[in-house]
N, C-alpha and C positions, 0 to 999 in steps of 0.2 A: 437454518434452511440449507438443504443440500443442493448444490449446483450439479448440473449434468456435465460431466467431463467427457469430451470427445474421446472415442476409442483410440484415435490417433495421437492423443496428447502424450507428451513426454512422461515416462514413468516417474512416480514420486521419488524424491531423494531419500525417502524413508519407506519402511514397510511396517505394517502392523505387527506388533509383538514378535520381532525377529529374535533369534538366538544371539546372545552377546558373543562377541569375538574378543577374547582376553587381550590378544596382541594389539588389535585396533584400539580397544578401550585404553590400553596403556599409552599408545601413541597419541591419542587425542587428549588425554589428560596431560601429557607432556606439553602439547601445544598450548593447552589452557594455562598451564603454569608459566610458560613463557609470556603469554598474554598478560597475566597478572603482573609479572615483573615489568614488562614494557609499559603498562598503564601507569606505573608509578612515575615515569618520566614526564607525564602530563599533569600530575597532581599539582605541581607548582608552576607549570608553564604559563607564561603570559599570553594574553590574547594575540599579541604581535607575533610570537613564536608560532602559534597555531595557525594564524591567518597566512603567514609566510609559507608555511608548509602546504596549506590548501592551494595557494597560488602556484607553488612549485609543482604540485600534483596535476593541477589543471594544465599547466604548460607542458608537462611531460606527456599527458594523454594526447594533447593536440599534436605534439611532435611524433608520437607513435601511432597516429591515426591510421596510416596505411597498413601497418602491421596488425593493428587491432581489427580493422575491417576485413583484412585477408583471412585472419584466423576465424572471425565470425562467419565469413562466407563458407568455410568448411563446415561449421556447425549447421548453418542454414541448409546447405545442400544435402547433408546427411539426414537431417530431420525431414526435409521435403521428400526425399526418396523413401523415407520411412512412413510417409503419409500424415505428417503433422498437419493439423487444421490451419487454414490460412490466417485466422486471427492470432493463433499462437505463434505462427511463423513471423508475423508482423511484430509481435512483442519481442521475439528473439533477435530480429535483424538489427544490425547497426550499419549506418552509412557515415561518411565523413561529416555530414551535417548533424547527425545524431550524436556523434562523438563530440562535436563542437558544442552542442547543447548541454551535454553532460558536463563538459569542462566549464561552461558558463554557469551551470548550477552550483558548482564548487565555489566559483568566485562570488556568487550570490550568497552562499553560506558564509564565506569569509567576511562579507560586508555586514552580516547580522551581529547584534550584540552577543557577547559571550555570556551564556546563562550561569556559568560556574561562579559561585560567590555571591550571586544575587540574594538579597535578603527577602525572604518570603514574608516574614513578619518578625517583629521584635518589640520589646518593651523593657522597661525597668520596673521591677516589682517593688511593693512597699518596703520590703526588707533590704532593698539596695541591689539585689541580684540583677545583672543585665543579661537579657535573653535575646538570642537571634536564632532564627531558623534559616539556614543557608542552603542554597542549591549546591550539590556536589555530584561528581560523576557516578554512574552506576558501577563502573569498574571494567568488567569484561562482558561484552554483548555478543551473543551468538545469533547468527542469521541462517535459517534454512529456507531456501527459496527455489523457484523453478524458472528456467528458460528466460531469465531477465538479466542480461549482463549489465544493464544500467543500474540495477540494484546494487551490484558489486561496488560501484563508485559512490552511489548515494549513501550506502551504509557506511563505507569507510570515511567519507567526508563528514557526515554528521557525527559519527563516533569520535573522530579526531577533534572537531570543534568543541564537543561537549566533554572532552577529557577521557574518553574511553578507548580501550582496545577492542577490536572486533575479530571474531572467528567466523568464517564464511563457508557455507556448504551450498553450492550453487546448482547442483544437479548435472546430469550427464548431457543434457541438450546443449548447454552453453560451455562445455568443458574446455574447448580450445580458446574461446573468447575470454573466459575468466582466467585461464592460465596466463595469457599475455597481460591482461589488465592488472592482475594482482602483482605480477613481476614489475610492471611499470610503477605501480603505487609504492611498492616496497623500496625500489631504487630511489624514487623521488624523496621518500621520507629519510632514507639514509643520507641523501645529499644535503638534507637540511639539519643533519646532526641528531635526528630522532631515531628510535629503534625501529627497524623494519618489522619487528614482530608486533607492532601496533596493528598490522593487517596481516592475518594469516588465513589460509584456506585449508580445508580438510577434504577437498574433492578427491584427492588420491585414495582416500579410504572408502569411497563409495557409500552405499546405504548403511553399512555397519558403522561408518564414521559419523553419520547423522544420528544414529542410535546412541553412540557413545557420547556425543555432544549433549543429547537429551538427558543423559544420566550423570553428567559432570557437575552435579550439585555441589556447591562449595567452592568450585573453581570458576564456573560461569555464573554471572549474577542475574542475567535475564536472557531469555531465548525468544526470538521473534520469528514466527513462520510467515511466509508470504507466498501464496500460490493458490492452487485449487482446493476445493473442499476436502478432498481425501487427505492431502498433505497437512492441512491445518488441523483436521480432526485427529490425525495420528499424533502430531506433536502435542496437542492439548491433552490427549488421553494417556500418552506414554511418558511424557517428560516428568522428571523429578526436579528439574530446574524451573524456577518461576517463568511463566509464559505470558507474553502480551499477545492476545489473539487478534490477528488481522482477519477480516471476514471477506467472504465472497459477496458479490454485489448483485443481488436481485433487486434492481433499481426501478422505481416507478416514476412516471410523470402523469400528473392529473391535470386535465384541462377543465377548468371550472366554467360554469354557465356564463360568467361575465368576462372571460378571457378575451384579450385582443387576439383575434384568430390569425391575422397575418403574422404577428409576433410568435404565436404558438407554433405555426408551421416551421418557422426558422429554428425555434428552440428544440422542438422534437427531432428535426432532422440532424441538428448538431449533436444532441444527446445520444442518438442512435448510430449515426453513420460517420461522425468525425474520426473516430477510431474505435473499432468494435471489440478488440481483444483485451479490453481493460475493465477494471471492476467498477468504474463510475459511468459506464455506458448504460443507457436506458434499456430495460428488458421488457417492461410492460407499460402500455399506454392506457390510461383510464380517461374517458370522455363523458362529461355530464350530458344527459339526454337533451337538455335545452340547447346545447351547443352542437350536438352531433349533426343535425340536418345541414347546417351551413359549413361544417368543418370536416366531417369524416371523409367525405368523398375526395376532397382535394388533398387531404392528408394522406389517405391511403394511396392515391395516385402518385404523390411525390415519393412516398416510401418505396412503392413497387418500382418506380422508375429508377431508384437508386439500388435496386437489386435486393431489397429486403423481403424475406419470406414472411408472410403474415399469417398469424393464427388468431382467430377472433371468435367472439360469442355470436349468437344468432343475429342480434341487432347490428353488429359490426358488419357481418356478411351481407345483410340486407342493404346496408348503406353503401356498399362497395360498388364502384362503376363496373360495367359488364366486363371490361378488359382487365380487371384486378382480381386475382385469385386470393381468397381468404379461406384457409382450411379451418375446420372446427377446432377451437381451443379446448384442451383437456386440462384436468387437474395438474398433470405433468407440466404443461406449458406455463401455467400461472406460477409454478414453483421453480422455474428453470432460469439459471444464469446462462444465457446462450453463448456469450463471447463470440458472436457471429452475426451475420446480417439476417437476423430473425427477430421478430417482435410479437408479443402477445397483446391483443387489443380488446378492451371491454367497454361497453356503454353502461354507465351507472346513473341512477335516478337522483342522487343527492351526494353532497360532500360526506355525509355520514356513511353512505355505502362505499365511497372511495376509501375513506379512512379504515373501514372495517376490512376491505380487501387488502389494504396495505398491512394492517395488523396481522392478518392471516398468513400472508405469503412473503413479507419483506424479510430480508436478511439483516436489517438494521444498519445498512450502509448509507444510502442517500435516497431521498425522495424529493420531488419538486411539485409545486403547485403553480399553475399559470392562471392568474385571476386579476381582475380590477376591483375586487370586493375586499376591502381592508379587513372586515370581520371574518371573512372566509380564510384569508391569509393567516390571521392571528389564530384562528381555531386549528388550522392545519399545523402551524408551527408548534402549538401547545400540545396537540394530541398525537402527533406522529412521533413515535419513539425510535428515531434513527440517529446515527452519529452526525449526519449533516442533513439540513432541510433547505432547499432552495425556493425562493419566491421569485417568479418571473425570470429565471436564469437556468441555463443548462446544467444538468448534473455533472457534466465534464469538469466543472470548476472544483469538485472535491479532489483536490490535488495539492500537495505541499507547496510546490512551486507557484501555483496559481493563487494560493491563499497567503503568500508572503513568507513562507517558511524556508525558502531557498530550495529545499528538496524535502523528501520524506523518506522515512525508513519503512513505512507501511501505513495503512489506514486501519485503526483499531475500531472494532465493532463491539468491544466489551465496555464495561462501565467503570472498572477499577483502574486507577492510576492514569490511564490515557484513553481518550476516545477521539475518533476522527483522525485526520492526517497527523502523523507524529513527526515532529521536528526536533530541534535542539532541546527544548525544555523537557520534552517527554523522555529524553535519554538521560535525565538526571533524577536523582532522588534528593532527599534533604537530610541534614544533620542539625541537631540542636547544639548550640554553643552557649554555655552558661559561664559568665564571668562574675567572680565575687572578690571579696577582700577579707578572707579568713572566715567566711560564713560557715556555720554548722547548723544542722536542722535541730530545732528545739524539740 
């Protein structure tokens, strides 16, 4: 599903089918080779070594908070002057409190079990061969993302704990923020006796650098795009490096006939307004006709009072109080990830109609049902094919930190290897270890 990207949004760090720049390609490949070498330092590193490094990085970020926030302020002011949408500006902005939260997330990652070396399965065969399938690092992880300086730290921290090196392409909107953050990260790693090249950035090479990263197959083990629909589509279509596709969030909340309506108002308000420029914010509200009479008026009033622009079908408009404006919803509205204080609203006659709507327009990210009917909840969970399904909870919980992963490197909407919030385990692959005593195959 294609989201609508505001015209004021930051340009994508990549461009469709650009001409290759041989000099940039050579430079990025050199970066990737250094990442390969650096990753070997973590191959045998103990959990204690990695956790100490994470704590050192967290401490260094907090110590440099004033410098980071000042650099970020330059980015924010430049993008505000350029007309960046308010939701994207919020996603770009760092405050001392946000830097503290980013550091806290690193400490949370340090407290998690180390996935490297976990035995996924094992057995002894009748012939005496002893088998183990073990979790091992990917090796070199590439990240291409937009206007999210917190992702710089989340990606580095998760990569470090899972035994990987990371190469970052963070885009022009956060160029000063990421420059300072990456320097702080690299200095902290060196202070712990680890290679600074475990964290590298190719921002200096611009869009051609992102293209070169997409073409560095054999040097980069996996590439993760995180941003708007155009960025993700470009990386998926152009990359020769294996990609884990993170998706846009055309997220739905369905209020069933039996829902607790007081609870539903609170959940919808949280899902839509708690933070709008994020992929797990609600973009469409579906309301069962049997609940609409008692619910829609107060819900629309609350949303309008919070500044939400409403787009609705005819029954929604009819239920709106006189002082609440509901513009006619179009096909475009049902398919849109607004990333803003806008919401599409529709009245449906059954849970079947709600599920059909979601199947038609969902991007496969997160959907929620609000209901007191256990059978309705079970049907919704079974029949809605998205990475995360909430029952009587806000869609804003689709987040690595909220779900106990410490942080996330992205939210995958594909089905191979990883789906949903990606934490430490999703940055590992497996290897088979077979131990014998002179065994030969008959």
